[in-house]
C-alpha positions in Angstrom: 0.0 0.0 0.0 1.3 3.4 -0.9 2.2 5.8 1.8 1.0 9.5 1.8 4.1 11.7 2.1 3.9 15.5 2.9 6.4 17.6 1.1 6.5 21.4 0.4 4.5 22.5 -2.6 7.1 25.1 -3.5 10.8 25.4 -3.1 12.7 28.6 -4.2 16.4 28.9 -3.9 17.9 31.8 -5.8 19.5 35.2 -5.5 16.8 37.9 -5.0 14.2 35.3 -4.0 12.4 37.7 -1.7 12.1 40.5 -4.3 10.8 38.0 -6.8 8.1 36.5 -4.6 5.3 38.3 -6.5 6.4 36.4 -9.7 6.0 32.9 -8.0 2.9 30.9 -7.1 3.5 32.0 -3.5 2.5 35.5 -4.8 -0.8 34.0 -5.7 -1.3 32.5 -2.3 -0.7 35.9 -0.8 -3.4 37.7 -2.7 -5.8 39.1 -0.1 -4.3 36.9 2.6 -3.8 37.8 6.3 -0.1 37.0 7.0 1.7 36.6 10.3 5.5 36.8 10.2 7.3 35.0 13.1 10.7 36.6 13.2 13.9 35.9 14.9 15.6 38.9 16.7 18.7 40.8 15.8 19.7 41.0 12.1 16.9 38.6 11.2 14.4 41.4 11.8 15.8 43.3 8.9 15.1 40.4 6.6 11.6 40.2 8.1 11.0 43.9 7.2 12.3 43.2 3.7 9.7 40.4 3.3 7.0 42.6 4.7 7.8 45.3 2.2 7.8 42.7 -0.6 4.4 41.3 0.2 2.4 44.2 1.6 0.9 45.1 -1.8 -0.3 41.5 -2.2 -1.5 40.6 1.2 -4.6 42.1 2.9 -2.7 42.4 6.2 0.8 41.7 7.5 1.8 41.5 11.1 5.0 40.5 12.9 5.7 38.6 16.1 9.3 38.2 17.5 10.5 34.8 18.7 13.2 35.0 21.3 13.3 31.3 22.2 11.4 28.0 21.7 10.5 27.4 25.4 7.1 25.9 25.9 5.8 29.1 27.6 6.8 31.2 24.6 5.2 28.7 22.2 1.9 28.8 24.2 1.9 32.6 24.3 2.5 32.9 20.5 -0.1 30.2 19.8 -2.6 32.1 22.0 -2.1 35.3 20.0 -2.4 33.3 16.7 -5.7 31.7 17.8 -7.1 35.0 19.0 -6.6 36.5 15.5 -5.9 33.6 13.2 -4.0 34.4 10.0 -4.3 32.6 6.7 -0.5 32.1 6.5 2.4 32.0 8.9 5.8 32.9 7.5 8.8 31.9 9.7 11.9 34.1 9.2 15.2 33.4 10.8 17.4 30.6 12.1 16.4 27.4 14.0 14.4 29.0 16.8 12.1 31.1 14.5 11.6 28.2 12.0 10.9 25.6 14.7 8.5 28.1 16.4 6.7 28.7 13.2 6.3 24.9 12.5 5.1 24.2 16.0 2.6 27.0 16.1 1.4 26.4 12.5 0.9 22.7 13.3 -1.0 23.4 16.6 -3.2 26.1 15.1 -3.7 24.4 11.7 -2.3 27.3 9.7 0.0 26.6 6.7 3.6 27.7 7.1 6.2 29.2 4.7 9.8 29.2 5.9 12.4 31.8 5.0 15.7 30.5 6.5 18.3 33.3 7.0 21.0 30.6 7.6 21.3 26.9 6.8 22.7 25.8 10.2 20.8 22.5 10.3 18.2 20.4 8.4 15.4 22.3 10.4 14.9 24.4 7.3 12.6 21.7 6.0 11.8 18.8 8.3 8.9 17.2 10.0 10.4 17.7 13.5 11.1 20.7 15.7 13.3 21.2 18.7 11.7 22.9 21.7 12.9 23.6 25.2 11.2 21.8 28.1 12.7 21.8 31.7 15.8 23.6 30.3 16.5 20.7 27.9 15.8 20.4 24.2 13.4 17.8 23.0 12.2 16.9 19.5 8.5 16.8 18.5 6.7 16.0 15.3 5.3 18.8 13.2 3.7 19.3 9.8 6.1 20.0 6.9 6.1 23.6 5.6 3.9 24.4 2.6 6.9 26.2 1.0 10.5 27.1 1.6 12.1 30.2 0.2 15.9 30.7 0.5 17.3 34.0 -0.7 21.0 33.3 -1.5 21.8 37.0 -1.0 20.6 36.7 2.6 22.6 33.5 3.2 25.7 35.2 1.8 25.6 37.7 4.7 25.1 35.2 7.5 28.0 34.2 9.8 30.2 31.5 8.1 30.0 29.5 11.4 26.2 28.9 10.8 26.9 27.3 7.4 29.6 25.2 8.8 27.1 23.8 11.4 24.6 23.1 8.6 27.2 21.1 6.6 28.1 19.2 9.8 24.5 18.2 10.2 24.3 17.2 6.5 27.5 15.0 6.6 26.0 13.1 9.5 23.6 11.4 7.1 26.4 9.1 6.3 26.8 7.8 9.9 23.1 7.9 10.5 22.3 5.7 7.5 25.0 3.2 8.6 23.3 3.0 12.0 19.9 2.6 10.4 21.3 -0.3 8.3 22.6 -1.9 11.5 19.2 -1.6 13.2 17.5 -3.2 10.2 20.0 -6.1 10.1 19.5 -6.6 13.9 15.7 -6.8 13.3 15.1 -3.6 15.4 13.6 -1.4 12.6 12.2 -1.5 9.2 14.3 0.1 6.4 12.5 2.6 4.1 14.7 2.2 1.1 13.4 5.3 -0.6 14.1 7.5 2.4 17.5 5.9 2.6 18.2 6.6 -1.0 17.1 10.3 -0.7 19.2 11.0 2.4 22.2 9.3 0.9 21.8 11.2 -2.4 21.5 14.4 -0.5 24.9 14.1 1.1 26.5 12.6 -2.0 25.4 15.5 -4.2 27.2 17.8 -1.8 30.3 15.7 -1.5 30.5 15.4 -5.3 30.4 19.2 -5.5 33.4 19.4 -3.2 35.4 17.1 -5.4 35.1 19.6 -8.3 38.2 21.5 -9.2 36.6 24.9 -9.0 34.0 25.9 -6.4 32.5 29.2 -5.4 30.5 30.2 -2.3 27.3 30.6 -4.2 27.4 27.1 -5.5 28.3 25.8 -2.0 25.3 27.6 -0.4 22.8 26.5 -3.1 23.8 22.8 -3.1 24.0 22.7 0.7 20.5 24.2 1.0 19.1 21.7 -1.5 20.8 18.8 0.2 19.5 19.8 3.7 16.0 20.1 2.2 16.3 16.7 0.6 17.3 15.4 4.0 14.2 16.9 5.6 12.0 15.2 3.0 13.8 11.9 3.6 12.7 12.2 7.2 9.1 12.9 6.2 9.2 9.8 4.0 10.6 7.6 6.8 8.2 9.0 9.3 11.1 9.7 11.7 14.5 11.4 11.9 16.2 8.0 11.3 17.7 8.8 7.9 19.6 11.8 9.3 20.1 11.0 13.0 22.1 8.2 14.5 24.8 7.7 17.0 26.5 11.1 16.2 23.3 12.9 17.2 23.1 10.9 20.4 26.6 12.3 21.2 25.4 15.8 20.5 22.3 15.3 22.7 24.5 14.1 25.5 26.7 17.2 25.1 23.6 19.3 25.4 22.1 17.4 28.3 25.1 16.6 30.4 27.8 19.1 29.4 26.0 22.4 29.0 25.4 22.7 25.3 28.4 24.9 24.5 28.3 24.9 20.7 25.9 24.9 17.7 23.9 21.7 17.1 25.6 21.0 13.7 29.1 21.6 15.2 28.5 19.1 17.9 27.1 16.6 15.4 30.2 17.0 13.3 32.4 16.1 16.3 30.1 13.1 16.9 30.4 12.0 13.3 34.2 11.5 13.8 33.7 9.2 16.8 30.8 7.3 15.2 32.8 6.7 12.0 35.7 5.3 14.1 33.4 2.7 15.6 31.7 2.0 12.3 35.0 1.5 10.6 35.6 -1.4 13.0 32.6 -3.2 11.5 32.9 -2.3 7.8 35.1 -0.5 5.4 33.7 3.1 5.0 34.6 6.2 3.2 36.3 8.5 5.7 34.8 12.0 6.1 37.9 13.6 7.6 39.2 14.9 4.3 35.9 16.7 3.8 36.2 18.2 7.3 39.6 19.5 6.5 38.6 21.0 3.2 35.7 22.8 4.7 37.3 23.8 7.9 34.8 21.9 10.1 35.7 21.2 13.8 37.9 18.2 14.3 38.5 18.5 18.0 36.0 18.9 20.9 38.2 21.4 22.6 37.6 23.8 19.7 34.0 23.8 20.7 34.8 24.5 24.4 34.4 21.0 25.7 37.0 19.4 28.0 38.2 15.8 27.7 36.2 14.8 30.8 33.0 16.3 29.2 33.6 14.5 25.9 34.2 11.2 27.8 31.0 11.8 29.8 29.0 12.5 26.6 30.2 9.3 24.9 29.3 7.3 28.0 25.8 8.8 28.2 25.1 8.9 24.5 23.6 5.4 24.1 21.0 6.1 26.8 19.9 9.4 25.2 17.3 7.7 23.0 15.9 4.3 22.5 17.5 3.9 19.1 19.7 1.0 17.9 23.1 2.4 16.6 26.8 1.4 16.4 26.9 1.9 20.2 24.8 -1.3 20.5 27.5 -3.3 18.7 30.1 -2.5 21.4 30.2 -2.7 25.1 32.5 0.3 25.6 34.2 0.8 29.0 35.5 4.2 30.1 39.1 3.2 29.6 38.3 2.1 26.1 36.5 5.3 25.3 39.5 7.2 26.8 41.8 5.4 24.4 39.6 6.0 21.4 39.4 9.7 22.2 43.2 9.9 21.6 42.8 8.2 18.2 39.8 10.2 17.0 40.8 13.6 18.4 44.6 13.8 18.4 46.3 16.9 19.6 47.2 18.0 16.0 43.4 18.2 15.3 43.1 21.2 17.7 42.9 24.8 16.8 41.6 24.2 13.2 38.2 25.7 14.0 38.1 29.1 15.5 34.3 29.3 15.8 34.3 31.4 12.6 33.3 28.6 10.2 34.3 27.7 6.7 35.6 29.8 3.8 35.5 28.4 0.3 36.2 30.1 -3.0 
């Protein structure tokens, strides 16, 4: 029996995308509509005003709410305001917090959502999950997919390089996540959705193939990275879970958040986790090492560059398998602390330090 999969109706990734909205089918959706913009703060607000100016002649009414965080109290307050004066469309503008807030509120109030990412720091830009804060810790919940995603490459070009580094770290984790999913399937723990597997793998492969080209500019990198992260989000929608893009490497990041103070961006922590996961996976099967891609892109290769101590990294690895009931490479080993301590030296040697100054990549 065929499965119904929800994906965005429109995807726009181009220079000047905001200015060209009126030429797209989204412009037709906006005709006479009451629109709510949920905006991040800081520089994101300037982009929100730019969108407001671009659509004010099309929409009947345009209002703005600012999202400072994704705590449950904040979600409830914004949802209350939405339900008191329900718009026809919600447009989420900003980074992870504003996009997640828009997806959660749109899902709970049954209002379609269009996302305008101002950075591609993770696959949140198009995914059926959102990360919210409960009891001072992040938790993931299921949400509806956005009706459309609009990415203006001119806006991305002005965002801090560190945010793009984080997004690429999240994207490369598809490799270790898919390996873990295969292990879970072979162990009889989970069904494998081969189409979701194919899409998640093709997403990261398309990006890695681009990196192997002799000439590469920043605009190409942004566009292909954005497309790949969106494909990853759709793969999760097909699978009905985050499984195609989240495995043992994400468990490490969750443990760093929960037990070590969440000192870095999600995608940066995932990138560090990928290196440890790949080490373990390499003990089971020959795999393509991702380290050369890390070095080419300037991704973090040592936990100390993200502000974590050796003791904290050790604690995160110990706690990682218990962060979620998900079969991964960790289930194939019975790692003791002294073994983890030894592996840390191999995965994160001293010479891997000081390559990532929290400023991110620079290509082209």
